[in-house]
N, C-alpha and C positions, 0 to 999 in steps of 0.2 A: 232626167228622164220624160222625153217627150211622150204626153198623150196626146188623145183623138177625140173627136167628134164627128159622130154617126150620124146621118143623114135619115129618119123616118117620119113614115105616113102616117097621122091620125086616120081610124077607122072612120072617125067625123068628119072628113076632110070629101066623104064623097057621099054624104049625107045629100038626098034621101034615101039612095043605092047603100048594099047593104053590107054587113064586116066582109063579108065575102068577094064583094068587089073591091076591097081596098087591097084585100091578100094580092088580088088577081091584078090592079094598075099598078101596084106598089113594084112587081117582080118586072112586071111590061116598061117600067119606065123607070129602074136601076134605082131605087128608093135600096139605103140598107137596113132596114125593119120594118114594123109596122110596131106604132101605139096604139092597144086596143081602148077605146072608150067604151065603159063597161055600161049600155044603155037601155033603149027601151027594144030592141034589136037583142031576139033571143040568139041569134047568133054570139055574140058579144058576153054575154052570160056564162056562157056552157063549156066548160075547161077540155071535155071531149073533142067538142065542135072546134077550139078554137087548134088541137093540137093536130087533127087532122087537116085544118089550113095550113099551118106551119108544114107540116108532109106534103101536102101536095103543090105547095107554090115554091117548096123550098127556103124561104124566106123568115130569118126569123124574128119573134115579139120581141122587142126592146121595153116597151114597160107597158104598163095596166092602168089605167089613169081609172082609180074608185069613183063608185058612182054617187055622186054626190049633188048632184044638180036638182033641181026643185023640181024635174018631170023624171027623176029617177029615185025619187024617197024611197020606195020600196020596191028597189030593186037590192035582189041579195037578202031581204030584210027590211027590217024599222031599226035594229040598232046601229048608229051607227062606226061603233068599234067592232062588231059584226063583219060589217061591211070592208074592216082595212084587214080583220084575219084572214076573209076571204080573199081578198085581192092579194095578201102577201102572200096564199098556198099556191093561188095558181100562178103568182111571179115566179113561184122554185120551182113547179111542177114544169113550167114553159122556158125555164132559164132568163126571164125579164130580169134586169136587174136594178129596174127601177119601177115605184108605185107611187103617181102623181095622186093629191089630194088638196082637197081645197080647206083655207080655215071654213070652223063652223060657222053656221048662221046663226046669227045675234039670239033665237029663242031656240037654241038648243045650248040651254043655259051647262048643263051636265057636263056634257058634253065641251064643251067652250072651257070652263073651268076646268079640266085637268088635260086638254088637248096637249099642248107644248110638252109639257111631263110624259105625257101616256106616246107621244110620235115618239119621244127618243127612248122609252123602256122598250118600244116595240125595235127599235132596230138596236139595240143590246142583243136580242134574240135568233137574227138573221144576216146575212147578207144583203138583203136586198134595202134597197134605201128608198126611203121615205122621202119623194121630195114636193114639200109645200110651197104651194103657188100662191103668186101674188094677184088679188082682184082688186077690188074696185070701190068707191060708192058708186050707187044707187043712184043718180041724179035726174032731175026731173025737174026742170025750168030751172032758177035761181037757187035751187034747196040741193040738198046731198041727205041720204042717208046711210047711216055706217052698218051697213046689213051684216057682216062679218064682227065675228070675235076670234081670239083676243085682238086682231083686226087686219083691215083687207091689207095693211101695208108688211109683206114678212119680213122686210130688216127691222121691225121691232118688236120684235122676239129672237130668242136662240137657236132657231132652228139647224140642226147638224146640216143639212140638204134641201137647196130648195130649187122651184122651177119658176121660171120668169117668161110670163106670157106678152109678149110684145103687140097684141089686141088690147089685155086689158092696160098698159101702159099710158095706152093713146087715151079709154075710158077716165082713167086718176088721174090723167094728166101728170104724170110723171116723167124723168127720162130716166128712159131706159139704159142709158149709158151709164149713169149715177150710179141706179142700181144695182148695174151687174158691178162697176168698182166699191160700190157700198156692202156686196155683198163677198166680192173677193170666191177664197174655194169654197164657201156655201152653195155657187153655183153647180149646180148637178144634172140640169136639163131645160131645153128651152122651148118652149113654141112658137113654133115661125110665124107670123103673121103679121099684118101693116094694120092701119089703123086711123079715124080722122078724130078733130075735137069735136066728136059725136057721146052723147049718151048711152049711144045702140054699141055692144059687144061684136064689133064690125066683122072680125076676121079675113082683110081681104088678103088677095094675093103680092109677097111683098114687094116694095114699090109704087103699088098704085095709094099709098098713104102718103102721112106726113110724119111717121118714125124712122126716126135714125137706124134703120134696119142694117145697111151696109157697114155704117160705121160699128154697130154690134157685132153682127159677125164676123168681119176683121180684126175687133177685139178680142173677140172670142180666137179668131184662131191663132193670137199673137200669146194669147194664153195658155193655148196646146202648146205651142212648141216652145216655152219655156219648161212646160210641166207644171202647169200653177193648176190647171181645171180642165175639164174631158167630161164627154156623157155623150148623150146623143140629145139633136136637135131635129126637133118634130113640126113638121107644115101641120099646122094646124090653121087649114084654110076655109071658109063657105065657100062653095059650089054650089051649093042648093039653086042658085038662081040660074044656072047654067041651060040653055034650050035643050042640049042635050048630052049624050055622052063623049062626041068630039070634045065639044067645048071645054067641059069638065075634066078632059082628058089635057088640054092646052093647058088648063089654069095650073093643073098639078104638074106638068113638065116645066112648067115658065117656074115655079115656086121652087122645081130641085136645081133647075138651071141658074136659076138665081143663088140659094145656098152655097152651090159648088164653085163659082166665081167668087161669092165674095169670101167665102173661105180659106179659096188659092190652092182647092182641088182639084178633081177632073171634071168637069164644063159638062 
């Protein structure tokens, strides 16, 4: 049976504008839905507000990105399992199929010790998928720090569902085509971006870096056609340096067009 990839917009892609702007632009440009990056924007944290945005713009929430960044350590409390419980509840309430979560930081020892088993247990009691995202070593000059535990490389754990981020593969110097192939049917979610051989997580518009983004999308489309994998491809690009709204819109339109073209769907 043929599967499909929906193309959504991460609310982080409109930063420093608000979550509401992400809904507005996703609807305007023709994205299939939204990934809510739960962050410091109060709108992203509030279930009732998100439900109102879905109703107003008539665009669905495809996924919830749990607040697991350094700057969101206190969003939805400080207990990492409590954050995932909250993310699942919001996803279930709003009809999102996926919760995106990063591996724990190394200093979150108790959380990291039970992370793989804990995520598996959470998936046993819900239809929501917990898609663990590939990360990267923190690089500074010739040295690198493994900041994530059990590992930044999600291939080294037996997660049922995973997210492959095409900016993170650039930082980790990982071949994303190999990563997608190695993960096989565990690929449930993609963060669409680009990057260069930089220690900085760039989240460039696809085609502006050196990642084989077009080839990855083509491979994903072929796998969906044969019924192997499908899910959501979420534009997670940085537009914070855009001079104005018009430039931001152009970048987001270019990203959507790139995805549609290389997935073989409508331009």
